[in-house]
Every structure is written in structure tokens, then in C-alpha cells.
N, C-alpha and C positions, 0 to 999 in steps of 0.2 A: 167306402163300405160296400161290400157286395150284398145284394138282396137275392134271396132264393126262397123256396118253399118252406125252409125252416125258420125264416125271420118272423118274428112276432107281429101280429096284426097291428098292434098299437104303433110300432115303429114304421110299418109300411103306411099307415094312415098319416102319420106326421110327415113322412117323406113326400107323399102325394099332396098334402096340403101345402107344404113348402114349395113344391114345384108349381102348383097352381098359383100361388101368390106371386112367385117370380115371373111366371109367364104373363100374368095380368099386368104386372109392373112394366115389363118390357113391351107388351102389346100397347099399352097406354102411352108409353114413351114414343114408340114408333108412329102412332097415330098423331101425337102432338107434333112431331117433326114433319111429318107429311102435310099436316094442315097449315103449319107455318110456311112450308115451301110453296104450297099452293097459293096462299095469300101474298107471298113475295112475288110470285109470277103474275098475279093479278095486278099488282101495283106497277110492275115493270111494263106489262102489256098495255096498261091504261096510259102511262106516261108515254109509251111508244106511239099509241094512237094519236095523243094530242100532238106529239112532235111531227108525226107524218101529216096530219091534217093541217097544221100550221105551215109545214114546208110546201104541201100542195097548194095551199091557198095563197102563198106569196109569189109564186112564179108561174106565169102563164105557160111557159114551155114545159114546165114539169107536169102540168095538168094534162098535157097532150100526150104524154108518154104512158106506157102501160105499166112499168114496174112499180111506180108509187102506189098505184091501186092495188096491185098484187101484195105489196107489203102491207098496205092498210087492211086488206082482206084477211091476211095471215094474223094480224094483231086482233082483228074481230073474232077470228076462229079461236084464238087463245083465250079471249074474254069469254066466249061461249063455253069453252071446256071448263073454265073456272066456275062458270055459273051452273054447269051440269054437276060438278063435284060438290058444290054447296048444297044442291038439292038432295043429294044422297045423304 
């Protein structure tokens, strides 16, 4: 249906109300998906931190290298990003 200046005000109000309801529904769905994705990343990063800490703790040669500490630092950055989004 095409809307113009000749369209009755009642129809336009119903149209705007329907669009607002649909937008709110899609917005809430998007927020739910994003929140679930951030929760998933939190669990993945937490598991990765535990794995890297265990790996570093079991081998002396690994503790002397730089790359495991960089990986652990990236996991901690991921946890901090998750914490930041939780505050919002």
C-alpha cells in the first residue's frame, strides 16, 4: 500500500505503530543474540586461559618462551572486553 498526503491519519497511525512494534521486536532479538554471543566468547576465553595456564605450568621450557605469555595476555584481554560489555 502506498502512503501519501491523502492517506487517512488513522491508517498512518496504525502503520507507524506496527512499524514501531516490529522494530522493537527485531531490536530485542538482535540484543539477545549479541548478548549470547558475548557470553559464549567469555566461556571460550575462560577455558582458553585455564588451558594455557595449565600448559605453561607443566613445562619449564614453555615458561621460558614468550609466545605462551602473549597468548595468555590475549585471553585476559578477551575477558576484560567481556567485562566491559557486561558493565554497559
